[in-house]
SEPA-560052 format. One record per residue (C-alpha): x, y, z. Coordinates in steps of 0.001 Angstrom, whole numbers, plus 500000, padded with zeros to 6 digits. Layout:
residues N
      xx      yy      zz
       X       Y       Z
...
This chain:
residues 462
      xx      yy      zz
  314921  026232  270986
  313383  024150  273805
  316773  022634  274696
  318347  026128  274727
  315619  027338  277118
  316204  024357  279447
  319957  025010  279487
  319316  028655  280401
  317027  027636  283274
  319780  025423  284731
  322431  028181  284534
  323065  030482  287509
  323514  033410  285116
  321359  032427  282159
  321555  035570  280024
  325131  036738  279357
  326978  037720  276194
  328865  034743  274790
  331858  036897  273806
  334702  036666  276345
  335741  039225  277350
  332447  040972  276659
  332310  044664  275715
  331096  047072  278388
  328513  048651  276094
  325742  046308  274912
  326263  046470  271196
  326865  043960  268486
  324901  040968  267219
  325398  038791  270309
  324222  041521  272682
  321156  042230  270499
  320296  038504  270425
  320528  038169  274206
  318479  041331  274803
  315757  040110  272413
  315624  036627  273997
  315410  038017  277530
  312780  040577  276472
  310591  037800  275073
  311026  035784  278279
  309969  038762  280402
  306944  039444  278166
  305961  035762  278477
  306067  036054  282262
  303975  039262  282121
  301411  037505  279946
  301109  034547  282293
  300466  036632  285441
  297982  039088  283889
  294213  038440  284064
  292681  036825  281004
  290888  039983  279911
  294331  041694  279422
  295795  038895  277371
  296205  039754  273699
  297652  037473  271023
  299028  040402  269030
  301141  043482  269886
  298584  045922  268732
  297086  047139  272005
  298795  050025  273773
  299484  048090  276970
  301414  045369  275109
  303659  047999  273484
  304242  049629  276857
  305027  046271  278461
  307537  045481  275664
  309426  048759  276223
  309618  048082  279942
  310737  044489  279305
  313537  045633  276993
  314899  048045  279604
  314716  045337  282264
  316499  042929  279916
  319376  045346  279397
  319661  045976  283148
  319643  042243  283876
  322289  041434  281245
  324561  044269  282439
  324168  043033  286020
  325004  039494  284886
  328158  040700  283183
  329121  042650  286323
  328590  039477  288366
  331216  037729  286200
  333842  040459  286648
  335232  039030  289950
  336273  035887  288017
  339562  036862  286366
  338873  034659  283336
  335719  036666  282556
  336717  040145  283783
  336197  042750  281120
  339387  044593  280069
  338091  047937  281331
  337912  046541  284881
  340995  044272  284957
  343038  046703  287034
  340184  047574  289428
  339185  043932  290032
  342593  042171  289910
  345497  044572  289421
  344748  046655  292495
  344849  043475  294601
  348188  042329  293167
  349750  045822  293337
  347950  047565  296217
  350862  049959  296859
  351237  051872  293598
  354643  053547  293732
  356160  056349  291649
  356437  054027  288623
  352646  053683  288384
  351004  050512  287081
  352573  047890  284775
  352435  048569  281030
  351445  045269  279395
  350165  045522  275791
  347171  043361  274925
  344161  042185  276940
  345081  038499  276943
  348699  039236  277893
  347582  041492  280743
  345081  038898  282009
  347671  036088  281940
  350243  038339  283618
  347910  039128  286532
  346947  035445  286958
  350604  034412  287138
  351368  037262  289556
  348669  035989  291923
  350289  032548  291863
  353748  034027  292501
  352515  036123  295425
  351132  033025  297112
  354495  031224  296758
  356407  033734  298895
  359268  036197  298441
  362007  033919  297104
  364721  034430  294492
  363153  031947  292054
  359801  033729  292429
  361395  037074  291592
  363118  035536  288559
  359848  034059  287255
  358094  037379  287825
  360634  039220  285645
  360418  036480  282990
  356712  037305  282647
  357806  040635  281147
  360483  039576  278653
  361807  036694  276581
  365405  037592  277477
  367552  035508  279808
  367069  036689  283409
  369527  035994  286239
  368923  036873  289898
  372058  036762  292079
  371720  036874  295841
  374904  038460  297152
  374624  036682  300490
  375218  033382  298664
  378704  034593  297683
  379637  036187  301006
  381787  033204  302068
  383641  033018  298756
  387182  034407  299261
  387313  035527  295616
  384330  037873  295834
  384147  041487  296972
  380726  040966  298559
  380551  040485  302282
  378393  041049  305322
  377425  044585  304247
  375728  043233  301074
  373735  040430  302699
  370401  042114  301910
  371240  042992  298291
  370794  041120  295024
  371440  041692  291327
  369024  041397  288405
  370792  040824  285084
  368867  040797  281788
  370693  039493  278681
  369036  039256  275283
  370029  037646  271984
  370896  039795  268973
  369465  038904  265566
  370850  040238  262301
  370443  039523  258593
  373045  037679  256543
  373923  040130  253708
  374670  037233  251342
  371533  035111  251799
  369112  037496  253544
  368461  034902  256275
  368039  035863  259930
  371026  034876  262051
  370649  034483  265794
  373569  035601  267909
  374569  034548  271398
  373123  035561  274742
  374213  039005  275885
  374738  040612  272477
  371432  042497  272102
  368998  044874  273795
  365645  043585  275102
  362549  044861  273334
  361649  048334  274647
  364279  048312  277443
  362949  051422  279198
  359434  050004  279527
  360946  046715  280714
  362981  048469  283399
  359888  050289  284645
  357810  047075  284728
  360584  045190  286545
  360638  047863  289262
  356856  047464  289732
  356978  043653  289811
  359892  043520  292262
  358143  046019  294512
  355399  043413  294889
  357509  040218  294974
  360783  041035  296759
  361200  041249  300540
  360716  044801  301748
  364144  045012  303421
  366186  044096  300331
  367820  046275  297685
  368691  045321  294127
  370808  046459  291163
  369193  046199  287726
  371323  046024  284602
  371221  044990  280956
  374126  042558  280665
  376248  042488  277504
  379017  040077  276576
  381572  040291  273785
  381255  037494  271246
  383393  037347  268119
  383323  033640  267307
  380360  033930  264950
  381495  037187  263352
  385205  036739  262684
  387544  033895  261833
  390881  034958  263218
  393346  034513  266039
  393491  036856  268996
  396722  038322  270333
  397384  040481  273355
  400119  043096  273581
  400279  045291  276667
  402601  048224  277293
  402697  050731  280100
  404821  053826  280381
  405069  053356  284176
  407432  050458  283561
  409468  052569  281136
  409799  055285  283751
  411765  052871  285936
  413937  051706  283065
  415181  054779  281262
  416896  054479  277911
  420058  056161  279065
  421584  056275  275587
  418673  058280  274158
  418940  061919  273125
  417282  064282  275555
  416835  067259  273243
  417694  068861  269922
  419638  072118  269759
  420072  074476  266833
  419214  077879  265400
  415683  078585  264198
  413312  081349  263141
  410073  082686  264564
  407741  083283  261610
  405525  086300  261051
  402457  084960  262846
  404780  084307  265874
  403000  081009  266616
  405230  078996  264257
  408895  078150  264804
  411053  076598  262064
  414545  075227  261568
  414852  073998  257962
  418259  072443  258701
  416772  069806  261070
  414046  067178  261111
  411531  067413  264006
  409787  064073  263409
  411077  062787  266770
  409506  065756  268628
  406126  064869  270119
  403234  067228  270917
  403666  068473  274469
  407449  068806  274199
  409037  071985  275579
  410753  074491  273265
  413230  076795  275028
  414526  079957  273332
  418133  080590  274385
  419012  083791  272486
  417387  086735  270756
  414429  088914  271719
  412263  085938  272794
  414444  084719  275685
  413201  084934  279306
  413516  088284  281156
  416054  086826  283569
  418346  086260  280600
  418035  089819  279236
  414861  089617  277181
  412944  092792  276315
  409447  091440  277027
  408704  091192  280746
  405734  088865  280143
  407654  086325  278028
  408755  083206  279891
  410916  081829  277070
  409349  078316  277286
  406671  077136  274857
  404787  073873  274475
  404751  072186  271074
  401139  071709  269984
  401780  070193  266545
  404678  069199  264271
  404072  070286  260646
  405653  069972  257244
  404004  073169  255924
  401899  075761  257754
  398847  075715  255458
  398852  072573  253305
  397599  071964  249776
  397695  074709  247152
  396440  073954  243644
  397998  077122  242195
  401626  076479  241102
  404140  078363  243246
  407643  079455  242169
  410550  077858  244022
  414343  077559  244123
  416661  075084  245822
  420046  075376  247489
  422792  074323  246948
  421801  072509  243726
  420135  075636  242302
  416981  074103  240794
  414101  076461  239929
  410555  076134  238646
  406883  076178  239672
  405048  073359  241405
  401775  072493  243156
  401663  071677  246876
  399899  068630  248353
  398223  067985  251712
  401227  066280  253309
  404030  068575  252195
  404384  067217  248652
  405697  069500  245878
  405086  068365  242282
  406649  069895  239152
  406219  067809  235981
  408942  069792  234227
  411548  069171  236933
  413876  066241  237705
  414570  066224  241431
  416978  063271  241348
  419989  065633  241353
  419320  067198  244781
  421764  066397  247581
  421369  065546  251245
  420343  068633  253228
  418878  070391  250169
  416788  073439  251108
  413630  074253  249119
  412559  077916  249096
  408938  078609  248075
  408753  082187  246822
  405016  082938  247092
  401643  081896  248451
  400538  080890  251942
  403379  078377  252322
  406194  080756  251365
  409384  079934  253257
  412328  077522  253510
  411948  073750  253885
  414324  070783  254069
  413740  068194  251307
  413041  064893  253048
  412112  062303  250383
  412054  061951  246602
  408733  060357  245673
  408086  057813  242931
  409085  054295  241900
  412792  055190  241777
  412616  057612  244695
  414425  057653  248022
  416431  059979  250245
  418179  062992  248705
  421729  062153  247608
  420987  058408  247330
  419013  058422  244070
  420594  057845  240676
  420790  061073  238633
  418361  061280  235727
  415698  059079  237410
  412954  061480  236332
  411605  062282  239826
  408847  064907  239563
  407634  065022  243206
  409318  065512  246559
  408177  065735  250183
  409592  068226  252660
  410646  067270  256185
  408599  068083  259314
  410749  071033  260363
  407967  073317  261598
  406565  073574  265156
  403180  075058  266000
  403291  076398  269566
  400653  076752  272247
  401006  080561  272302
  402586  083303  270213
  406074  084671  270816
  406641  088375  271520
  408830  089022  268471
  409461  087776  264946
  413142  086833  264869
  415727  084792  262956
  418756  082685  263934
  417682  082140  267549
  419451  079512  269608
  416917  077004  270920
  416530  073667  272665
  413505  071339  272168
  412811  068107  274039
  412857  064821  272114
  412228  061954  274575
  410802  062433  278054
  412758  059338  279172
  416058  060293  277534
  418826  061661  279729
  421886  062169  277547
  422837  065634  276351
  424383  065952  272850
  428129  066548  273116
  430096  068253  270316
  433613  066833  269946
  436128  068212  267434
  439737  067437  266511
  439371  063779  267526
  439882  060732  265279
  437067  058249  265996
  437568  056078  262900
  438887  053172  264977
  435424  052744  266487
  433900  051982  263088
  436335  049376  261736
  435057  045801  261410
């Protein structure tokens, strides 16, 4: 006890709470111990300066109790003043006063972003100490980089654009001499599904922790560290990395239609012509004798005869322009139907009932479709998909195109051809056997030519 008293007498601030940082309110065992020790020291001083007739060896008299209460209040005031005297030293500043004593000196000009958000007392204290050191080193690029690194563990890059101004391969020049870039790239970490171990990725494949708070803190730090006349771009930098995720070879195949526009395929068909029907909803156009798989959405359908032709050609509807855009090429207007629907075919003359699939399939387990011929027309007699369709493919192990399958193969399913066009708007009239023309290839330029009474067999001899 005697050695402890001698050590206190040598100290400039003898009675302080040992806890660092100390709490603002004097509570806890350490604070109670210091208050009791200082109270006893004050009472000892009172006893030594009082006349001998006031000196009592016990606390019984009223004046000793009154002196003890006064000494305890003085002890608390002295300890609180001692703690306040330590606040200017950043290592001993209490957390409640860190910003007032240190932060306001480092960031005197609080902008719209407010004050830095640094979780934890020790982290905040270390951050402010390092900021003081950086401020004294001057407004340099390496100082700004170290200031941002105080806020994150990610890789930080500061690029001064003036350093690249003389490079002929850069787009930066004299106008960007007072600008710089701040790039933050973090490392992604994921779990191996096989072993459960953490796998660390490469730089630039992950987000920094709490990126929005980081961006706000970076703006505050750079406001203090960067030169006032400079501007900066802040970005989270990502890079594509597949080496650790995939084992494969990369290939590159580029095409552009601009090149095709200069090199037209002059032998291509420009359009398809025929006779088709406008169905009852007037937004669907069909020609079951042809296959529209080569017609793309956006192609133009022109009606050349019937009530849906343009007014200039004698049409009855003054608002009809006779040209329609193809929105979709369909096999059937509705799609799947689980209820069996009656059907017939022509010219083979098959009949039965079958279910309809999503992609224009018709299945009848009691039917053998292998006898149908090329150009066979399927007529569905009821349901939402009632109408005529061209049979496109015989499905199954022994399937193929109509007319090229061995009879008796036991084919129970077929698929109809895409011979139905959904248009961008409805036609004025429901009509049948209308002459039409629909575009096939926007780069094609050859019109189909019908030639009769000419022997072309010599062109096909080997």
